[in-house]
C-alpha positions in Angstrom: 10.8 0.3 6.0 11.3 -1.5 9.1 10.3 0.4 11.9 10.3 -3.0 13.8 8.5 -4.0 12.3 6.6 -2.0 9.8 4.0 -2.8 7.2 3.8 -1.5 3.7 0.8 -1.8 2.3 0.5 0.4 1.6 -2.7 -0.3 2.3 -2.3 2.4 4.7 -3.1 5.5 6.5 -5.9 7.8 5.4 -7.5 5.7 2.7 -8.9 2.3 2.8 -8.0 -0.4 0.3 -4.6 0.8 -0.5 -3.1 -2.2 1.2 -4.4 -4.7 -1.5 -3.6 -2.7 -4.5 0.0 -4.0 -4.7 -0.8 -7.7 -5.3 -0.3 -9.4 -8.5 -0.7 -13.0 -7.4 0.4 -16.0 -9.5 -1.2 -18.8 -7.4 -2.3 -20.9 -10.3 1.3 -21.7 -11.6 3.4 -24.7 -10.5 7.1 -25.0 -10.8 8.4 -27.5 -13.4 11.1 -28.8 -11.2 9.1 -29.2 -8.0 9.3 -33.0 -8.2 13.1 -32.8 -8.0 12.9 -31.6 -4.5 12.2 -33.7 -1.5 8.8 -32.6 0.0 8.3 -32.6 3.7 4.9 -32.2 5.2 5.9 -31.1 8.7 8.2 -28.5 9.9 11.2 -29.8 11.9 13.5 -26.8 12.4 16.9 -27.3 13.8 17.4 -26.6 17.5 18.1 -22.9 17.9 21.3 -21.7 19.5 21.1 -20.0 22.9 21.6 -16.7 21.1 18.7 -17.1 18.7 16.4 -14.2 17.9 13.0 -15.1 16.5 11.1 -12.6 14.3 7.5 -13.4 13.4 4.7 -11.9 11.3 1.1 -13.0 12.0 -1.9 -13.0 9.6 -3.1 -11.1 7.5 -0.4 -9.6 5.2 -0.6 -10.5 1.5 0.4 -14.2 1.5 2.3 -14.1 -1.8 4.8 -11.6 -0.4 7.6 -12.4 2.0 7.7 -9.9 4.8 9.9 -6.9 3.9 10.0 -6.2 7.6 11.3 -9.5 8.7 13.6 -9.8 5.7 15.3 -6.4 6.3 15.6 -6.8 10.0 17.0 -10.3 9.8 19.6 -9.2 7.3 20.6 -6.2 9.5 21.0 -8.4 12.6 23.0 -11.0 10.7 25.4 -8.3 9.5 25.9 -6.5 12.8 25.6 -9.5 15.1 27.0 -12.3 13.0 27.2 -14.8 15.9 23.5 -14.5 16.6 21.1 -16.9 14.9 18.0 -15.2 13.4 14.9 -17.1 12.4 12.1 -15.3 10.5 8.7 -17.1 10.8 6.1 -16.1 8.3 3.1 -17.4 10.3 0.7 -15.9 7.8 1.9 -18.1 5.0 1.4 -21.2 7.0 -2.1 -20.1 8.0 -2.9 -19.2 4.3 -1.8 -22.7 3.1 -4.0 -24.3 5.8 -7.2 -22.4 5.2 -6.7 -22.1 1.5 -5.2 -19.3 -0.5 -8.5 -18.1 -2.0 -10.1 -17.9 1.5 -7.1 -16.1 2.9 -7.0 -13.6 0.1 -10.7 -12.8 0.6 -10.1 -12.1 4.3 -6.9 -10.0 3.8 -8.7 -7.6 1.5 -10.6 -5.9 4.3 -9.0 -4.7 7.5 -12.0 -5.1 9.8 -12.9 -8.5 8.4 -9.3 -9.7 9.1 -9.4 -8.4 12.6 -12.7 -10.0 13.4 -11.4 -13.6 12.9 -8.9 -13.6 15.7 -11.1 -11.3 17.8 -13.7 -14.1 17.9 -11.0 -16.4 19.3 -9.7 -13.9 21.8 -13.0 -12.4 23.1 -15.8 -15.0 22.6 -17.9 -13.0 25.1 -18.2 -10.4 22.4 -19.2 -12.8 19.7 -22.5 -11.1 18.9 -20.9 -7.7 18.1 -18.0 -9.4 16.3 -20.5 -11.3 14.2 -22.1 -8.1 13.1 -18.8 -6.7 11.9 -18.1 -10.0 10.1 -21.5 -9.9 8.4 -21.1 -6.3 7.3 -17.6 -6.9 5.9 -18.5 -10.1 3.9 -21.5 -8.7 2.0 -19.6 -8.8 -1.2 -18.0 -12.2 -0.5 -20.3 -15.2 -1.0 -17.3 -17.5 -0.3 -16.8 -16.2 3.2 -20.6 -15.9 3.9 -20.9 -19.6 3.0 -18.1 -20.7 5.4 -19.3 -18.5 8.2 -17.4 -16.9 11.1 -17.6 -19.9 13.4 -16.2 -22.4 10.9 -13.7 -20.0 9.6 -12.4 -19.1 13.1 -12.1 -22.8 14.0 -10.0 -23.5 10.9 -7.8 -20.5 11.6 -7.4 -21.5 15.2 -6.3 -25.0 14.2 -3.7 -23.6 11.8 -2.4 -21.1 14.3 -1.9 -23.8 17.0 0.0 -25.9 14.4 2.3 -22.9 13.9 2.9 -22.6 17.6 3.7 -26.2 18.0 6.2 -26.3 15.2 8.5 -23.6 16.6 10.8 -24.0 19.5 10.3 -20.7 21.3 12.0 -21.8 24.5 15.6 -20.9 23.6 15.0 -17.5 21.9 16.9 -14.7 23.6 14.3 -12.3 22.2 11.1 -12.6 20.3 10.0 -9.8 17.9 6.6 -9.4 16.2 5.8 -7.2 13.3 2.4 -5.7 13.9 0.9 -3.6 11.0 -2.4 -3.1 9.4 -4.7 -6.2 9.7 -2.3 -7.8 12.2 -3.4 -6.5 15.6 -5.7 -9.3 16.9 -3.7 -12.0 15.2 -0.5 -10.9 16.9 -2.2 -10.6 20.3 -3.5 -14.2 19.8 0.0 -15.6 19.2 1.7 -13.5 21.8 -0.7 -14.5 24.6 -0.2 -18.2 23.9 3.5 -17.9 23.6 3.7 -16.0 26.9 1.5 -18.6 28.6 3.9 -21.3 27.7 7.1 -19.4 28.3 6.5 -16.5 30.7 10.1 -15.5 30.8 10.6 -14.9 27.1 11.2 -11.2 26.3 8.8 -9.9 23.7 9.2 -6.8 21.6 6.7 -5.6 19.0 6.6 -2.7 16.6 5.4 -1.5 13.2 3.1 1.0 11.6 0.4 0.4 14.2 2.4 2.2 16.9 3.3 5.8 17.6 5.2 6.9 20.7 1.9 7.9 22.3 0.0 4.7 21.6 3.1 2.5 22.4 3.0 3.5 26.0 -0.7 2.9 26.2 -0.4 -0.5 24.6 2.0 -1.6 27.4 -0.7 -0.8 30.0 -3.2 -3.3 28.5 -1.0 -6.0 27.1 1.2 -7.6 29.9 2.5 -10.1 27.4 4.6 -7.3 25.7 7.8 -6.1 27.3 9.0 -3.5 24.7 7.6 -1.6 21.7 9.9 -0.1 19.1 8.6 3.2 17.6 9.9 4.1 14.2 12.5 2.1 12.3 13.6 -1.1 13.9 17.2 -1.8 12.8 19.2 0.3 15.3 17.0 -0.1 18.5 16.4 -3.8 17.8 20.1 -4.5 17.5 20.9 -2.7 20.7 18.0 -4.5 22.5 19.3 -7.9 21.3 22.8 -7.0 22.5 21.6 -6.2 26.0 19.7 -9.5 26.3 22.5 -11.7 25.1 25.3 -10.1 27.0 23.6 -10.3 30.4 20.2 -12.0 30.5 18.0 -10.0 32.9 14.3 -9.1 33.4 12.9 -6.4 31.1 12.8 -3.8 33.9 16.5 -4.1 34.2 17.3 -3.3 30.6 18.8 0.3 30.2 16.8 2.9 28.3 17.2 2.6 24.6 16.3 5.4 22.1 13.4 4.2 20.0 12.3 1.6 22.5 9.3 2.1 24.8 9.1 0.1 27.9 7.2 0.3 31.1 10.1 2.1 32.7 10.2 4.8 30.0 6.5 5.4 30.2 6.7 6.0 34.0 10.2 7.4 34.6 10.7 9.8 31.7 9.4 11.2 28.5 9.1 8.8 25.6 12.3 8.0 23.8 13.2 9.4 20.5 13.1 7.4 17.2 16.3 6.3 15.6 16.8 6.0 11.9 19.4 4.6 9.6 20.7 7.7 7.8 22.2 6.0 4.8 19.8 3.4 3.3 22.6 2.2 1.0 24.4 0.8 4.0 21.5 -1.7 4.6 22.3 -5.3 3.5 20.1 -6.9 0.9 16.9 -8.4 2.5 17.0 -12.0 3.6 13.9 -13.8 2.4 15.3 -17.4 2.7 13.0 -18.5 5.5 9.9 -17.6 3.5 11.0 -19.6 0.5 12.1 -22.5 2.6 8.6 -22.6 4.1 7.0 -22.3 0.7 9.1 -25.3 -0.5 8.0 -27.4 2.5 4.3 -26.7 1.7 4.7 -29.1 -1.3 3.4 -29.0 -4.8 -0.2 -28.2 -3.8 0.9 -25.0 -2.1 3.2 -23.8 -4.8 2.9 -20.4 -6.3 5.4 -17.7 -7.6 5.7 -15.0 -5.0 6.3 -11.3 -5.5 9.4 -9.9 -3.9 9.0 -6.7 -1.9 11.8 -4.2 -2.2 12.3 -0.7 -0.8 14.1 2.1 -2.6 13.3 4.8 -0.1 11.7 5.6 3.3 9.5 8.5 4.2 7.8 11.0 1.8 9.5 13.9 0.2 6.1 15.6 -0.2 5.8 15.6 3.6 8.1 18.3 4.9 7.9 19.0 8.6 6.7 22.5 9.4 5.6 21.8 13.0 2.5 20.3 14.4 0.5 23.5 14.0 1.0 23.4 10.2 1.5 19.8 9.1 2.4 19.1 5.5 1.9 16.2 3.2 -1.4 14.7 2.0 -4.0 15.7 4.6 -5.5 12.2 4.9 -2.2 10.3 5.2 -0.6 8.9 8.3 1.8 6.6 6.6 4.9 8.6 7.4 4.3 9.7 11.0 7.1 7.5 12.3 9.7 8.8 9.9 11.7 12.0 10.0 12.7 13.2 6.6 13.1 11.3 3.3 16.0 9.0 2.4 16.7 6.8 -0.6 19.2 4.2 -1.8 21.9 4.9 -4.4 20.3 4.2 -7.8 23.0 1.7 -9.0 22.4 -0.4 -5.8 18.7 -0.8 -6.5 19.2 -2.6 -9.9 22.0 -4.8 -8.5 20.0 -5.9 -5.5 16.8 -6.5 -7.5 18.8 -8.6 -10.0 20.4 -10.6 -7.1 17.1 -11.2 -5.3 15.2 -12.3 -8.4 18.0 -14.7 -9.4 18.2 -16.2 -5.9 14.5 -16.8 -5.6 13.8 -17.5 -9.2 10.9 -15.0 -9.6 10.3 -12.1 -11.9 7.7 -10.2 -9.8 9.0 -7.3 -7.7 6.9 -4.7 -5.8 8.5 -1.5 -4.6 7.2 -0.7 -1.2 8.0 3.0 -1.2 5.3 5.4 -0.3 6.6 7.7 -3.0 9.5 7.1 -5.4 12.5 9.5 -5.4 12.2 12.2 -8.1 15.8 12.9 -8.8 17.0 9.3 -9.2 14.0 7.4 -10.5 15.0 7.8 -14.2 18.4 6.4 -13.4 17.0 3.6 -11.3 14.5 2.4 -14.0 17.0 2.8 -16.8 19.4 0.5 -14.9 16.6 -1.9 -14.2 15.7 -2.1 -17.9 19.3 -3.3 -18.6 18.8 -6.4 -16.5 18.4 -9.3 -18.9 15.1 -10.5 -17.3 11.5 -10.0 -18.1 10.7 -8.3 -14.8 7.2 -7.6 -13.6 7.3 -4.5 -11.4 4.9 -2.6 -9.3 5.3 0.9 -7.7 3.4 3.8 -6.3 3.8 7.2 -7.9 2.5 10.8 -7.7 0.2 12.0 -10.5 2.7 14.6 -11.6 5.0 11.9 -13.1 6.1 12.7 -16.7 5.4 10.6 -19.7 9.1 10.2 -20.3 9.6 8.7 -16.9 6.6 6.4 -17.2 7.9 5.2 -20.6 11.3 4.4 -19.0 9.5 2.6 -16.1 7.4 0.6 -18.6 10.5 -0.5 -20.4 12.0 -1.7 -17.1 9.0 -3.9 -16.5 6.4 -1.8 -14.7 3.1 -3.5 -15.4 1.1 -2.0 -12.5 1.0 1.3 -10.7 -0.9 2.8 -7.9 -1.1 6.5 -8.8 -1.9 9.0 -6.0 -5.1 10.2 -7.7 -7.4 10.4 -4.7 -9.8 13.0 -6.3 -10.9 14.3 -9.6 -11.8 17.8 -8.3 -9.0 20.4 -8.2 -10.9 22.2 -5.4 -10.9 18.9 -3.4 -7.3 18.1 -4.2 -6.3 21.5 -2.7 -8.2 20.6 0.5 -6.4 17.3 0.6 -3.1 19.1 0.0 -2.2 16.8 -2.8 -0.3 19.4 -4.8 -1.9 18.2 -8.0 -4.9 19.1 -10.2 -7.7 17.2 -12.0 -6.1 17.7 -15.4 -2.8 16.3 -14.1 -4.6 13.2 -12.8 -6.4 12.7 -16.1 -3.1 13.1 -17.9 -1.4 10.4 -15.9 -4.4 8.1 -16.3 -4.1 8.6 -20.1 -0.4 7.9 -20.1 -0.9 4.6 -18.2 -3.6 3.6 -20.6 -1.5 4.5 -23.6 1.6 2.7 -22.3 -0.2 -0.5 -21.3 0.3 0.1 -17.5 -2.5 -1.1 -15.3 -3.4 1.8 -13.0 -5.0 0.6 -9.8 -5.8 3.9 -8.1 -8.3 5.2 -5.6 -11.0 7.9 -5.5 -11.7 9.0 -1.9 -15.3 9.6 -1.1 -16.7 11.6 1.9 -13.5 13.5 2.6 -14.3 15.8 5.6 -14.8 19.4 4.5 -15.8 18.4 1.0 -19.0 20.1 -0.4 -21.5 20.0 -3.2 -19.2 22.0 -5.5 -16.5 19.3 -5.0 -19.0 16.6 -5.9 -20.3 18.5 -9.0 -16.7 19.1 -10.3 -16.0 15.4 -9.7 -19.1 14.3 -11.7 -18.1 16.6 -14.6 -14.5 15.3 -14.8 -15.7 11.7 -14.6 -17.4 12.2 -17.9 -14.0 12.7 -19.5 -12.4 9.8 -17.6 -14.7 7.1 -18.9 -12.2 6.0 -21.6 -9.6 5.2 -19.0 -9.3 2.4 -16.4 -11.8 3.1 -13.5 -10.7 4.3 -10.1 -11.7 2.4 -7.0 -14.1 4.0 -4.6 -12.8 4.1 -1.1 -14.4 5.7 1.9 -12.3 8.2 3.8 -11.1 7.0 7.2 -9.4 9.1 9.8 -5.8 8.0 10.5 -4.2 8.8 13.9 -1.5 11.5 13.5 -2.6 12.5 10.0 -2.9 16.3 9.2 -6.7 15.9 9.3 -6.5 14.3 12.8 -4.0 17.0 14.0 -6.3 19.9 12.8 -9.8 18.5 13.0 -11.5 21.9 13.1 -10.1 22.9 9.7 -11.9 20.0 8.2 -15.3 20.4 10.0 -14.6 17.6 12.5 -16.1 18.3 16.0 -14.9 15.1 17.8 -12.5 12.3 17.2 -12.2 8.9 18.9 -11.3 5.3 18.3 -13.3 3.8 15.4 -16.5 2.2 16.7 -15.5 -1.2 15.3 -12.8 -1.5 17.9 -15.5 -1.5 20.6 -17.3 -4.2 18.7 -14.1 -6.4 18.5 -12.2 -5.6 21.7 -13.1 -5.2 25.4 -14.3 -1.8 26.4 -11.4 -1.3 28.9 -8.9 -1.8 26.2 -10.6 0.6 23.7 -10.8 3.2 26.4 -7.1 3.0 27.2 -5.4 3.0 23.8 -5.5 5.4 20.8 -5.7 3.1 17.8 -4.5 4.0 14.3 -8.0 4.0 12.7 -10.1 6.8 14.2 -13.8 7.6 14.1 -15.1 11.1 14.2 -18.2 13.4 14.2 -18.6 16.1 11.6 -21.5 16.1 9.2 -21.0 12.4 8.2 -24.6 11.9 7.0 -24.4 14.9 4.8 -21.2 13.7 3.3 -22.6 10.2 2.5 -25.7 11.8 0.9 -23.8 14.2 -1.4 -21.3 11.6 -2.6 -23.9 9.0 -3.6 -24.1 10.2 -7.2 -20.3 9.8 -7.5 -20.5 6.3 -6.0 -23.2 5.4 -8.5 -21.2 6.9 -11.4 -18.1 4.9 -10.4 -20.1 1.6 -10.7 -21.3 2.7 -14.2 -17.8 3.6 -15.2 -16.6 0.1 -14.2 -19.4 -1.5 -16.2 -18.7 0.7 -19.3 -14.9 0.0 -19.2 -15.5 -3.7 -18.8 -17.9 -3.7 -21.8 -15.4 -1.8 -24.0 -12.6 -4.2 -23.1 -14.3 -7.6 -23.5 -11.8 -8.3 -26.3 -8.4 -8.4 -24.6 -6.8 -6.9 -27.7 -9.3 -4.0 -28.1 -6.8 -1.4 -26.9 -7.7 2.0 -25.4 -11.4 3.1 -25.9 -10.2 6.5 -27.2 -7.2 6.2 -29.5 -5.6 7.7 -32.6 -3.4 6.8 -35.5 -1.4 9.6 -37.2 0.3 10.4 -40.4 2.3 13.5 -41.4 -0.8 15.1 -43.0 -3.7 13.8 -40.9 -4.8 11.7 -37.9 -7.9 9.6 -37.2 -9.3 9.4 -33.7 -11.4 6.4 -32.8 -13.9 6.8 -30.1 -15.4 3.5 -29.0 -18.8 3.9 -27.2 -20.7 1.8 -24.8 -23.6 0.1 -26.5 -23.3 2.4 -29.6 -21.2 2.3 -32.8 -17.7 3.7 -32.6 -17.1 7.2 -33.8 -14.2 8.3 -36.1 -12.8 11.8 -36.2 -10.3 13.0 -38.8 -8.1 16.0 -38.0 -5.9 17.5 -40.7 -3.2 20.1 -40.9 -3.2 22.6 -38.1 -6.0 20.8 -36.2 -3.9 17.7 -36.1 -0.8 19.7 -34.9 -2.8 21.4 -32.1 -4.2 18.0 -30.9 -0.8 16.4 -30.8 0.7 19.5 -29.1 -1.8 19.1 -26.3 -0.9 15.4 -25.6 0.5 17.0 -22.4 -1.7 19.6 -20.9 -1.0 23.1 -22.2 -2.2 26.6 -21.2 -4.1 28.7 -23.8 -1.1 31.0 -23.8 1.3 28.2 -24.7 -1.0 27.1 -27.5 -1.3 30.6 -28.9 2.5 31.2 -28.8 3.1 27.8 -30.5 0.6 28.6 -33.3 1.0 32.5 -33.6 -0.6 32.6 -37.1 -3.9 31.1 -35.8 -6.5 33.6 -34.7 -7.7 33.4 -31.1 -11.3 33.1 -32.0 -10.7 30.3 -34.5 -8.4 28.5 -31.9 -10.9 28.7 -29.1 -13.7 27.4 -31.4 -11.6 24.4 -32.3 -10.7 23.7 -28.7 -14.3 24.0 -27.5 -15.4 21.6 -30.2 -12.8 19.0 -29.0 -14.0 19.5 -25.4 -17.7 19.1 -26.5 -16.9 15.8 -28.2 -14.9 14.7 -25.1 -11.8 14.4 -27.1 -10.1 17.0 -25.0 -10.4 18.1 -21.4 -10.3 21.8 -20.3 -9.6 23.2 -16.8 -8.7 26.7 -15.8 -7.5 27.7 -19.3 -5.5 24.5 -19.8 -6.2 21.8 -22.4 -5.4 18.1 -22.6 -5.9 15.8 -25.5 -7.4 12.5 -24.2 -6.9 10.1 -27.1 -4.1 7.5 -26.7 -1.6 6.8 -29.4 -2.1 3.3 -30.9 1.7 3.2 -31.3 3.0 5.3 -28.4 6.6 4.3 -29.1 6.4 6.4 -32.3 5.7 9.6 -30.5 8.3 12.1 -29.5 8.6 13.1 -25.9 6.0 15.6 -24.6 
């Protein structure tokens, strides 16, 4: 985390929708002892000290999460500058309570929709084009269509002005804003109004929206901003605060700080280098107290049980720097462009801090914000978490190559929901994406999640540049074998600034790249022309891509309907399952709008099917069953594939049925 002020969610370079996959929201619950607390309906914060730092996060992050950015930065500043008062203002929670949680949640689901609300307040002269974006983004939301952009913007504006009025900005030695996905126009709205009231207040912003290149550009179009932090925020923000409190001076007199871009660094020298905390275990536990104090002040009508964000690691071990001419990592992803290398906390520290945070804030839900969990220590981490005497509800993101043993340990620790890095069901396409995985691995992980009762909320990227008809046909074939598992969510590819695709456009059939056209609809033309934004548009056979991927999009809708139909009964279990005994097994294959099928396998057939619970090569199967003739073996395997009880790819075989009692199976 924090690059000052970084966003997780991940929703989300390279693929749309990722941001919202991490939410399990408990907004319908109320605390039993809420009546024991004195409820105040207005915010009356104590007068800040002259050395107060204000950190803030504007709409539209997930409202039921305290900001991991603010919590981590506040804790770090308190540890290293103990005589400085730090206030973390979750402006988005206040706005969410004012407009209604359901309305807020609908808005926060879609990036362009979220940006359109404050854009209408900032640039009313562009209302016509902003309205078109709003209309396009609310086609699937009758709630927001009924309210309308004008009424919605008015409600948001009133709530935002209430936030501004409740905070004493005057005595802050420095004001820092976390600006990540869905927070660009909202942050500009707040910053403009704060600067109008207090022109002398020094303002620093940062987060996943900024690279060194775009940071310098931002300063040319936003006079309200004095500094932008690129990369992690702890070290440069601490030094910046020290300079301001030791000797108050105008921004142009602040010495150059590595990791901080100012108007002086953009004109006098090359952009400064990022600075990172090398040992994440040295970070103090995040401070979310301000969020929970605000939640309590909202009263019983605003009560819900939040999810605690927690980071185990930063960066991505799959992304190894090989130079800009040969970028590594997933081709579509720009989540890790601000980081250098991969770092993780000591495993024993993770369980201790999760235990401490959940006890302090009286909640069981924890979401790990890592882009990818550490491979070497994950087993130890989740084993330790499982020993905490709490019924934790955990969320994480994983790669599709995660073993069943590790998933079983994660489930025992409390993992109820995962976002698996599926992205495609075509091995050809996965290679183009540089995922390092195959279709059979993806199906295997989907099966494991289904079998272990883990909700897999994962994506399938459509219209990836450079994909072709063969990729589509392979996807359609594999989809027929995936219908028994939880459906993937269709997401349209979008081009992220700094991603491998963006860095090597020609390799992916892209002839031109530029800011996404929606920026021009939402923002003044001079601004769009001066800044490279994180979401890019491009030219490169887009119409052809949309055409060839239509059958997949249609099949995904059918898949969703089939799965819903097969799981009307909450206790129905997996659509494809088996029970086994020493001599035989019975596979139950529930079908959409047709009677269920039952298949009995005995003796060697049963043994082969169980052996392929993890995908095996034909050579492995032959060596494991040497007495079985190859012709007979191939005939059996093909029969299983024809019945869609097994999946075959490049000479490897995977049994698809889930164990009714997975705890009784030995490790694969």
